[in-house]
C-alpha positions as CSV (number, residue, x, y, z in Angstrom):
1,M,23.3,-21.1,-3.1
2,I,25.7,-18.6,-1.5
3,L,25.6,-14.9,-2.2
4,H,28.8,-13.0,-1.4
5,N,31.1,-10.1,-2.3
6,G,28.6,-7.3,-1.6
7,P,26.9,-5.6,1.3
8,I,24.1,-7.9,2.8
9,Y,21.8,-6.2,5.3
10,T,19.6,-8.5,7.4
11,M,17.4,-5.8,9.0
12,D,17.8,-7.5,12.3
13,P,19.5,-5.1,14.8
14,R,21.2,-8.1,16.5
15,L,23.1,-8.9,13.3
16,P,22.6,-6.0,10.9
17,Q,25.1,-7.1,8.3
18,V,26.7,-10.4,7.1
19,R,29.6,-11.2,4.7
20,A,27.7,-13.9,2.9
21,L,24.2,-15.4,2.7
22,A,23.4,-19.0,2.2
23,V,20.0,-20.1,0.8
24,A,18.9,-23.7,1.1
25,G,15.7,-24.5,-0.6
26,A,13.1,-21.9,0.5
27,L,15.0,-20.8,3.6
28,I,18.0,-18.8,4.7
29,A,20.7,-21.2,5.9
30,G,23.3,-20.6,8.7
31,G,26.8,-21.6,9.4
32,V,28.4,-20.2,6.1
33,D,31.5,-18.2,5.8
34,V,33.1,-17.1,2.6
35,R,36.8,-16.1,2.6
36,E,39.1,-15.0,-0.1
37,G,40.9,-18.0,-1.7
38,D,38.2,-20.6,-0.7
39,S,37.5,-23.2,-3.3
40,D,33.9,-23.7,-4.4
41,T,32.0,-25.8,-1.9
42,V,30.6,-28.9,-3.5
43,G,26.9,-28.7,-4.0
44,H,26.7,-24.9,-3.6
45,E,26.1,-22.4,-6.3
46,R,28.1,-19.3,-5.5
47,I,26.8,-16.0,-6.7
48,D,29.3,-13.1,-6.9
49,L,27.3,-9.9,-6.1
50,D,30.2,-7.8,-7.4
51,G,29.4,-5.0,-4.9
52,R,25.6,-5.2,-5.3
53,C,23.4,-4.8,-2.2
54,V,21.1,-7.4,-0.7
55,L,18.1,-6.6,1.4
56,P,15.0,-8.5,2.5
57,G,12.3,-8.4,-0.1
58,F,9.9,-5.5,0.1
59,T,6.3,-5.8,1.2
60,D,3.8,-3.1,0.3
61,A,1.5,-3.0,3.4
62,H,-1.4,-1.2,1.7
63,V,-2.5,-2.0,-1.8
64,H,-5.7,-2.4,-3.8
65,F,-3.9,-4.8,-6.1
66,L,-6.4,-5.8,-8.8
67,D,-7.6,-2.2,-9.1
68,W,-4.0,-1.1,-9.6
69,A,-3.2,-3.8,-12.0
70,L,-6.3,-3.1,-14.1
71,E,-5.9,0.7,-14.0
72,R,-2.4,0.5,-15.4
73,T,-4.1,0.7,-18.9
74,W,-6.6,3.4,-18.1
75,L,-6.4,7.0,-19.2
76,D,-4.2,8.8,-16.7
77,L,-5.2,12.4,-15.9
78,H,-2.6,12.9,-13.1
79,G,-0.6,15.6,-15.0
80,C,-3.7,17.7,-15.9
81,R,-3.4,21.1,-14.2
82,S,-6.8,22.4,-15.2
83,L,-10.3,21.3,-16.1
84,A,-9.6,22.3,-19.7
85,E,-6.5,20.1,-19.8
86,A,-8.4,17.2,-18.4
87,C,-11.2,17.6,-20.9
88,A,-8.7,17.8,-23.7
89,A,-7.0,14.6,-22.6
90,V,-10.4,12.9,-22.3
91,G,-11.5,14.1,-25.7
92,A,-8.3,12.8,-27.3
93,A,-9.1,9.3,-25.9
94,A,-12.8,9.4,-26.5
95,D,-12.9,7.5,-29.8
96,G,-13.7,3.9,-29.4
97,D,-16.3,1.6,-28.0
98,G,-17.4,0.6,-24.5
99,W,-16.7,2.6,-21.4
100,L,-13.9,5.1,-21.2
101,R,-12.2,4.7,-17.9
102,G,-9.7,7.1,-16.4
103,K,-8.0,8.1,-13.1
104,G,-5.8,10.6,-11.4
105,W,-7.5,14.0,-11.7
106,L,-7.1,16.4,-8.9
107,E,-9.7,19.2,-8.7
108,A,-7.7,21.1,-6.1
109,T,-5.0,22.0,-8.7
110,W,-7.6,23.3,-11.3
111,P,-8.1,27.1,-11.5
112,D,-11.1,26.6,-13.8
113,G,-12.9,23.8,-11.9
114,P,-14.9,22.2,-10.5
115,P,-15.6,19.1,-12.7
116,H,-19.1,18.7,-14.1
117,R,-20.8,16.2,-16.3
118,A,-21.6,18.9,-18.9
119,A,-17.8,19.4,-19.5
120,L,-17.4,15.7,-20.1
121,D,-20.4,15.5,-22.4
122,E,-18.9,18.1,-24.7
123,V,-15.8,15.8,-25.4
124,T,-17.2,12.3,-25.0
125,G,-20.5,12.4,-26.8
126,E,-22.5,9.2,-26.3
127,R,-19.6,7.2,-25.0
128,P,-20.0,6.5,-21.3
129,A,-17.1,7.9,-19.3
130,A,-16.1,7.2,-15.6
131,L,-13.1,9.0,-14.2
132,W,-11.8,8.4,-10.7
133,A,-10.2,11.2,-8.8
134,H,-6.6,10.8,-7.6
135,D,-7.8,9.5,-4.2
136,H,-10.5,7.2,-5.6
137,H,-13.1,8.7,-3.3
138,T,-14.7,10.8,-6.0
139,L,-16.0,9.6,-9.4
140,W,-16.7,11.9,-12.3
141,V,-19.2,10.6,-14.9
142,N,-20.9,12.0,-18.0
143,A,-24.6,11.9,-19.0
144,A,-24.1,8.8,-21.1
145,A,-22.7,6.9,-18.1
146,L,-25.6,8.0,-16.0
147,R,-28.1,6.9,-18.6
148,A,-26.3,3.5,-18.9
149,A,-26.6,3.1,-15.2
150,G,-30.2,4.2,-15.0
151,A,-29.2,6.9,-12.6
152,E,-29.6,10.7,-12.3
153,H,-27.2,13.2,-10.8
154,P,-27.1,17.0,-11.2
155,T,-23.3,17.3,-11.5
156,G,-22.0,13.9,-12.4
157,V,-19.5,14.1,-9.5
158,L,-20.2,11.4,-6.9
159,Q,-18.3,10.9,-3.6
160,E,-17.6,8.1,-1.1
161,W,-20.3,5.3,-1.0
162,D,-22.2,6.8,-3.9
163,A,-19.1,6.7,-6.0
164,W,-18.0,3.2,-5.0
165,R,-21.5,1.8,-5.7
166,F,-21.9,3.4,-9.1
167,P,-22.4,0.5,-11.6
168,V,-19.5,0.7,-14.0
169,P,-19.3,-2.6,-15.8
170,P,-16.5,-4.8,-14.3
171,A,-13.6,-6.2,-16.2
172,T,-14.0,-9.7,-17.7
173,S,-12.5,-12.7,-16.0
174,L,-9.8,-12.9,-18.6
175,E,-8.9,-9.2,-18.2
176,R,-8.7,-9.6,-14.5
177,S,-6.5,-12.6,-14.7
178,Q,-4.2,-11.1,-17.2
179,A,-3.9,-7.9,-15.2
180,L,-3.1,-9.8,-12.0
181,R,-0.4,-11.8,-13.8
182,E,1.2,-8.7,-15.3
183,G,0.9,-6.8,-12.1
184,M,2.7,-9.5,-10.2
185,A,5.6,-9.3,-12.7
186,V,5.8,-5.5,-12.3
187,A,5.8,-5.8,-8.5
188,N,8.5,-8.4,-8.6
189,A,10.6,-6.2,-10.9
190,R,10.4,-3.5,-8.2
191,G,11.7,-5.8,-5.5
192,V,8.2,-6.6,-4.0
193,I,7.7,-10.1,-2.6
194,G,4.5,-9.4,-0.6
195,V,1.4,-7.2,-0.4
196,H,-1.3,-6.5,2.2
197,D,-4.2,-6.4,-0.2
198,F,-7.2,-4.1,0.7
199,Q,-9.0,-4.8,-2.6
200,A,-12.7,-3.9,-2.0
201,Q,-14.2,-6.4,-4.3
202,D,-13.0,-9.1,-6.7
203,G,-9.4,-10.2,-6.4
204,R,-9.8,-12.7,-3.5
205,G,-11.0,-15.5,-5.8
206,L,-8.2,-14.8,-8.3
207,W,-5.6,-14.9,-5.5
208,Q,-6.9,-18.3,-4.5
209,R,-6.9,-19.6,-8.0
210,Y,-3.3,-18.5,-8.6
211,D,-2.2,-20.0,-5.3
212,A,-3.9,-23.3,-6.1
213,D,-2.2,-23.3,-9.5
214,R,1.2,-22.5,-8.0
215,R,1.4,-19.3,-10.0
216,L,1.7,-16.8,-7.1
217,T,4.9,-14.8,-7.1
218,L,3.9,-12.7,-4.1
219,R,3.0,-13.3,-0.5
220,V,-0.5,-12.0,0.0
221,A,-2.5,-11.1,3.1
222,M,-6.0,-10.4,1.7
223,S,-8.4,-8.4,3.7
224,I,-12.2,-8.5,3.7
225,P,-14.7,-5.6,4.1
226,L,-16.4,-5.0,7.4
227,A,-19.7,-5.6,5.6
228,A,-18.6,-9.2,4.9
229,I,-17.9,-10.1,8.5
230,E,-21.0,-12.2,8.8
231,A,-19.9,-14.4,5.9
232,A,-16.5,-14.8,7.4
233,K,-18.0,-15.7,10.7
234,A,-20.2,-18.4,9.0
235,L,-17.1,-19.9,7.4
236,E,-15.0,-19.6,10.6
237,L,-12.3,-17.7,8.8
238,R,-9.6,-16.3,10.9
239,T,-6.7,-13.8,10.4
240,G,-3.6,-15.8,9.4
241,F,-5.5,-18.8,7.9
242,G,-4.2,-19.9,4.5
243,S,-1.2,-21.3,2.7
244,D,2.5,-20.3,2.7
245,L,1.8,-17.5,0.2
246,L,-1.9,-16.6,0.6
247,R,-3.4,-15.8,4.0
248,M,-6.4,-14.1,5.5
249,G,-5.6,-10.5,6.5
250,P,-7.7,-8.1,8.6
251,V,-11.2,-6.8,8.3
252,K,-11.2,-3.4,6.6
253,A,-13.4,-0.5,7.9
254,F,-13.7,3.2,6.9
255,M,-13.9,6.0,9.3
256,D,-13.9,8.9,6.9
257,G,-13.0,10.1,3.4
258,T,-9.8,11.8,2.1
259,L,-7.9,15.0,2.1
260,G,-8.2,15.4,-1.7
261,S,-12.0,15.1,-1.7
262,R,-12.2,17.3,1.4
263,T,-14.1,14.5,3.2
264,A,-11.5,13.8,5.9
265,W,-13.2,13.8,9.4
266,M,-11.5,16.5,11.4
267,L,-11.8,17.4,15.1
268,D,-13.4,20.7,14.1
269,G,-16.4,18.7,12.8
270,S,-15.6,19.1,9.1
271,G,-15.4,16.2,6.7
272,E,-17.5,13.1,6.4
273,Q,-18.0,10.5,9.1
274,L,-18.5,7.1,7.4
275,L,-18.5,5.1,10.7
276,S,-19.1,6.3,14.2
277,E,-16.8,5.4,17.2
278,D,-19.6,3.2,18.6
279,D,-20.1,1.4,15.3
280,L,-16.4,0.7,15.0
281,A,-16.1,-0.5,18.6
282,D,-19.0,-2.9,17.9
283,G,-17.3,-4.1,14.6
284,I,-14.0,-4.7,16.4
285,A,-15.7,-6.7,19.1
286,E,-17.5,-8.8,16.5
287,A,-14.4,-9.3,14.4
288,T,-12.3,-10.2,17.5
289,A,-14.8,-12.8,18.6
290,C,-14.2,-14.5,15.2
291,G,-10.4,-14.2,15.4
292,L,-10.2,-11.4,12.8
293,A,-7.9,-8.4,13.2
294,V,-9.3,-5.0,12.2
295,A,-7.6,-2.3,10.0
296,V,-9.3,1.1,9.9
297,H,-9.0,3.8,7.2
298,A,-8.6,7.1,9.1
299,I,-7.3,10.3,7.5
300,G,-8.4,13.2,9.6
301,D,-7.5,13.9,13.2
302,G,-11.1,13.4,14.2
303,A,-11.3,10.0,12.5
304,N,-8.0,8.9,14.0
305,R,-9.1,9.9,17.5
306,A,-12.4,8.0,17.1
307,A,-10.6,4.9,15.8
308,L,-8.1,5.0,18.7
309,N,-10.9,5.4,21.2
310,A,-12.7,2.3,19.7
311,F,-9.5,0.2,19.9
312,H,-9.0,1.4,23.5
313,R,-12.6,0.4,24.5
314,T,-12.0,-3.1,23.0
315,R,-8.4,-3.5,24.0
316,E,-8.8,-6.4,26.4
317,Q,-10.7,-8.4,23.8
318,W,-8.2,-8.1,20.9
319,Q,-5.2,-8.4,23.1
320,E,-6.4,-11.6,24.6
321,A,-7.1,-12.9,21.1
322,L,-3.5,-12.0,20.1
323,L,-4.7,-9.8,17.3
324,R,-2.8,-6.8,15.9
325,P,-5.1,-3.9,14.9
326,R,-3.9,-1.2,12.6
327,I,-4.9,2.3,11.4
328,E,-4.5,2.8,7.7
329,H,-3.0,6.2,6.6
330,A,-3.2,8.0,10.0
331,Q,-2.5,11.2,8.0
332,C,-3.4,13.9,10.5
333,L,-2.8,13.3,14.3
334,D,-3.5,15.6,17.2
335,D,-0.6,15.7,19.6
336,A,-2.7,14.1,22.3
337,D,-3.3,11.0,20.1
338,L,0.1,10.4,18.7
339,P,1.5,8.5,21.7
340,R,-1.6,6.3,21.8
341,F,-0.5,4.1,19.0
342,A,2.5,2.8,21.0
343,E,0.5,2.7,24.3
344,L,-2.3,0.6,22.8
345,G,-0.2,-1.4,20.4
346,V,-2.0,-0.2,17.3
347,I,0.0,-0.4,14.1
348,A,0.3,2.8,12.1
349,S,0.2,1.9,8.4
350,L,1.6,4.9,6.5
351,Q,2.2,5.8,2.9
352,P,5.3,8.1,2.7
353,V,4.7,9.1,-0.9
354,H,1.4,10.7,0.1
355,A,3.3,13.2,2.0
356,T,5.2,14.3,-1.1
357,S,2.2,14.3,-3.4
358,D,-0.2,15.8,-0.9
359,R,2.0,18.6,0.5
360,D,0.5,21.5,-1.4
361,L,-3.1,20.2,-0.8
362,A,-2.4,19.7,2.9
363,D,-1.0,23.2,3.3
364,E,-4.0,24.6,1.4
365,I,-6.8,22.7,3.2
366,W,-5.4,22.0,6.6
367,G,-3.3,25.2,7.0
368,E,-1.5,25.1,10.4
369,R,-2.8,21.6,11.0
370,A,-0.6,20.3,8.2
371,T,2.3,20.4,10.7
372,K,0.4,17.5,12.4
373,G,0.2,15.5,9.2
374,Y,2.3,12.6,7.9
375,R,4.2,12.3,11.2
376,T,6.5,9.4,10.3
377,R,9.4,10.3,12.6
378,D,7.1,11.3,15.5
379,L,5.4,7.9,15.3
380,L,8.6,5.9,15.1
381,D,10.2,7.9,18.0
382,S,7.1,7.3,20.1
383,G,7.7,3.5,19.8
384,A,4.8,2.8,17.6
385,H,4.9,-0.1,15.1
386,V,5.0,1.6,11.7
387,V,4.6,-0.1,8.3
388,F,4.9,1.4,4.8
389,G,2.8,1.0,1.6
390,A,2.0,3.1,-1.4
391,D,-1.8,2.7,-1.6
392,P,-1.9,1.7,-5.3
393,P,-3.6,2.7,-7.5
394,I,-3.6,6.0,-5.6
395,E,0.2,6.1,-5.9
396,E,2.4,3.8,-7.9
397,L,3.5,0.5,-6.3
398,D,7.2,1.4,-5.9
399,P,8.9,0.7,-2.5
400,M,12.0,2.6,-3.6
401,A,10.0,5.8,-4.1
402,A,8.4,5.3,-0.7
403,I,11.8,4.8,0.9
404,Q,13.1,8.0,-0.8
405,A,10.0,9.9,0.3
406,A,10.4,8.8,3.9
407,V,14.2,9.6,4.0
408,H,14.2,12.8,2.1
409,R,10.5,14.1,2.3
410,T,10.6,15.2,-1.3
411,L,10.6,13.4,-4.7
412,D,11.3,16.5,-6.8
413,E,13.6,19.5,-6.9
414,R,11.8,21.2,-4.1
415,E,13.0,21.4,-0.5
416,P,11.9,18.7,1.9
417,W,8.4,19.2,3.3
418,H,8.5,19.3,7.1
419,P,12.1,17.9,7.1
420,E,11.8,17.2,10.9
421,Q,9.8,14.1,9.9
422,R,12.6,12.5,7.8
423,I,13.8,9.1,9.1
424,P,17.0,7.1,8.6
425,V,17.2,4.8,5.6
426,A,17.5,1.7,7.7
427,D,14.2,2.5,9.5
428,A,12.5,3.1,6.1
429,I,13.7,-0.2,4.8
430,S,12.5,-2.0,8.0
431,C,9.0,-0.5,7.6
432,H,8.8,-2.3,4.2
433,T,10.3,-5.6,5.5
434,A,10.6,-6.7,9.1
435,A,7.8,-4.4,10.3
436,A,5.5,-5.5,7.5
437,A,6.0,-9.1,8.5
438,Y,5.2,-8.2,12.1
439,A,1.9,-6.5,11.1
440,V,0.5,-9.8,9.8
441,G,2.0,-12.0,12.6
442,E,4.8,-13.5,10.5
443,E,7.9,-12.0,12.1
444,R,9.1,-15.5,13.0
445,R,8.9,-16.6,9.4
446,R,10.1,-13.7,7.3
447,G,11.1,-10.0,7.1
448,C,14.7,-10.4,8.0
449,L,17.6,-12.3,6.4
450,L,18.4,-14.7,9.3
451,P,18.9,-18.5,9.4
452,G,15.6,-20.4,9.4
453,L,13.5,-17.6,7.9
454,E,12.1,-17.5,4.4
455,A,14.6,-16.6,1.7
456,D,12.8,-13.5,0.4
457,L,15.3,-10.9,-0.8
458,V,16.0,-8.2,-3.3
459,V,19.3,-7.4,-5.0
460,L,19.9,-3.7,-5.7
461,D,22.6,-2.2,-7.9
462,T,23.3,0.5,-5.2
463,D,24.0,0.3,-1.5
464,I,21.3,2.6,-0.4
465,V,22.0,2.0,3.3
466,A,25.5,3.4,3.0
467,H,24.5,5.9,0.4
468,P,20.9,7.2,1.1
469,E,21.6,10.1,-1.2
470,R,21.6,7.7,-4.1
471,I,18.2,6.1,-3.5
472,A,16.6,7.8,-6.5
473,E,19.1,6.3,-8.9
474,A,19.1,2.8,-7.4
475,G,17.6,0.0,-9.4
476,V,16.4,-3.5,-8.7
477,V,18.6,-6.2,-10.2
478,A,16.8,-9.3,-8.9
479,T,14.1,-10.5,-6.6
480,M,13.8,-13.8,-4.8
481,L,10.7,-15.3,-3.2
482,A,11.1,-18.4,-1.0
483,G,14.5,-19.3,-2.6
484,R,13.1,-18.9,-6.1
485,W,14.2,-16.1,-8.4
486,V,11.0,-14.3,-9.6
487,H,12.8,-11.5,-11.3
488,G,16.3,-11.1,-12.7
489,R,17.7,-14.6,-12.4
490,P,21.5,-14.5,-12.4
491,P,24.0,-14.3,-14.1
492,W,23.5,-10.5,-14.2
């Protein structure tokens, strides 16, 4: 198959653009040139792009995939600007059986907050309700939910480990499988060919079943929680082990909470410390001995410094093991810590859409420290390896929105927030493609459109490299995974 007559960007600086792209089986082929007047080459399907743009397929480097897939059908409270609005929305959805599940509320925007179980009780009656905050670090439940769980709580608002351990009945096997299948189709329709999955529980068995049944339409690097490291050690699992589409990713650890829940661990001592520097260093050493890379959730400047310190203390071990550690989010960085990512070789896993959705909250809670938040340009300029994701279900799985947020630092009519952190569109695309492949040690297999690499690509109806001002209006026409169209098979 030969794609031609449109801009084709390889995302490799040595050969940034080609006139035509040949795909042979699952790989990009070389040695093809397409000129005006050539007759069709025997055995080759020629696809006229008619001006459409080709890029490597996108990878979302931080997802909680099954949670996102399941929550697509939940009550969405994202647009509620007050406690009264949220309760009205809950009340309108309260009829029915079983648990009422919701997501997306943000107390910081409510002039009549805070949330309380009594407010839910008034609109839900005896139907158990469990509503996750926007950041999924706070859970709001009613009295019926507490009774069903055999628990007591004065406000019904639980945070961090208390929230994550609250026994909300899980989805059935059929519901999980259907959600995963539909979620993959949505991801493919948005140009996504890969995810780094940080699903806390469930999901891993489903990925394995879909891979065994040859139903995967994504490349998946699946993480495991730090608490499961003993099980991984017993099974001798290593980062990178797996099949062509499904591989072991890193061990996931948590240093702190979030901005929205006001539990980010800051250098001034505020926030919540979920893991100490010493505990993380011990965890890194143990994981490294098993051949497992470590990815650490760190939001506040205190959490990021502690995480970088722990990686520094264990540097010889993970470097010798050829592992690539990463810090997830890295939202607030002190000036002294920013260059340490490049110096140590720690990957910064960022979510550009957080900067656009958190801007008001960051200004309110962090004040002047907000200038040290979401430092995409600073990290890239420092030489750090940077990858992009969206953190679904916190934000929607949509690489085009992430690219727009990184390039323009706004997703609405407002002026860019800290425009000095804007980056070129080519860098934003690379963070979703070549850099994402590097983060999981697959840069020699995929991430760029070069001969011998996997034929993972996306076709857009707009050349966003030449026209970054048109990112918001660009649409995905087709997506290819390993030489197979998984969305939008031509003719278009």
